[in-house]
RODO-2510 file (C-alpha; in nm, 4 decimals, decimal comma):
residues 75
     n   res          X          Y          Z
     1     m     4,9003     1,3976     5,6063
     2     e     4,6435     1,0869     5,5334
     3     l     4,3524     1,0429     5,8507
     4     e     4,5708     0,7031     5,9685
     5     s     4,8706     0,9026     6,0227
     6     i     4,6393     1,1741     6,1789
     7     n     4,4587     0,8928     6,4047
     8     k     4,7395     0,7682     6,5436
     9     l     4,8729     1,1156     6,6396
    10     l     4,5554     1,1735     6,8364
    11     l     4,6074     0,8580     7,0424
    12     k     4,8721     1,0070     7,2200
    13     l     4,6538     1,3031     7,3192
    14     p     4,4396     1,2695     7,6173
    15     k     4,0302     1,2787     7,5860
    16     p     3,8503     1,4716     7,5596
    17     y     4,0140     1,6816     7,3136
    18     s     3,9141     2,0212     7,4861
    19     y     4,2414     2,1458     7,3377
    20     d     4,2902     2,5201     7,2013
    21     f     4,5302     2,4265     6,9125
    22     n     4,6714     2,7806     6,9351
    23     h     4,8531     2,6941     7,2995
    24     v     4,9209     2,2946     7,1789
    25     f     5,1437     2,1876     6,8599
    26     y     5,2770     1,8247     6,8202
    27     n     5,6709     1,8157     6,8198
    28     f     5,8252     1,5547     6,5704
    29     f     6,1478     1,5970     6,7520
    30     s     6,0197     1,4695     7,0728
    31     n     5,7421     1,2921     6,9140
    32     s     5,4715     1,4259     7,1805
    33     w     5,1922     1,6939     7,2333
    34     e     5,3295     2,0713     7,3944
    35     y     5,1951     2,3045     7,4946
    36     l     5,3137     2,6441     7,3967
    37     p     5,4479     2,8667     7,6894
    38     e     5,1731     3,1084     7,8277
    39     e     5,5133     3,4135     7,8157
    40     i     5,7449     3,4113     7,6632
    41     d     6,0800     3,5940     7,8217
    42     e     6,2360     3,7366     7,5742
    43     e     6,5790     3,7699     7,7888
    44     d     6,5999     3,4479     7,9895
    45     i     6,6210     3,2969     7,6511
    46     i     6,9213     3,5007     7,5350
    47     e     7,0947     3,4775     7,8137
    48     r     7,0248     3,0921     7,7786
    49     y     7,1469     3,1063     7,4009
    50     l     7,4783     3,3499     7,5628
    51     e     7,5848     3,1129     7,8682
    52     n     7,5832     2,8200     7,6259
    53     l     7,8470     2,9878     7,3277
    54     n     8,1983     2,8957     7,3988
    55     a     8,4421     3,1197     7,3338
    56     e     8,6476     2,9030     7,0850
    57     d     8,4458     2,7364     6,8987
    58     d     8,1306     3,0029     6,8452
    59     r     8,4346     3,2368     6,7974
    60     e     8,2288     3,3478     6,4721
    61     k     7,9250     3,3727     6,5876
    62     i     8,0029     3,6203     6,9199
    63     e     8,1809     3,8104     6,7212
    64     g     7,8538     3,8569     6,4902
    65     i     7,6439     3,9217     6,7676
    66     i     7,8768     4,1892     6,9450
    67     k     7,8586     4,3523     6,5803
    68     s     7,4967     4,3536     6,5731
    69     l     7,4705     4,4662     6,9245
    70     q     7,7348     4,7778     6,8573
    71     e     7,4738     4,8690     6,5190
    72     i     7,2454     4,8846     6,7287
    73     l     7,3880     5,1382     7,0060
    74     n     7,5217     5,3805     6,7063
    75     e     7,1812     5,4174     6,5681
***
């Protein structure tokens, strides 16, 4: 990245610059600085993903998930 681009990104980050860069990142999609979550609730992520699936539109994905789960259970 060029220095000018970096300076533009830093303008959006509130001063003083005392951030732990292991917990802060620039989200290019939302064009903003964001914090990483302290703890990831994997079960919640899976539940939200499954809730957003549509039986008609996502049938292949759902069948793939079922197949993967059956393989895990059969190990």
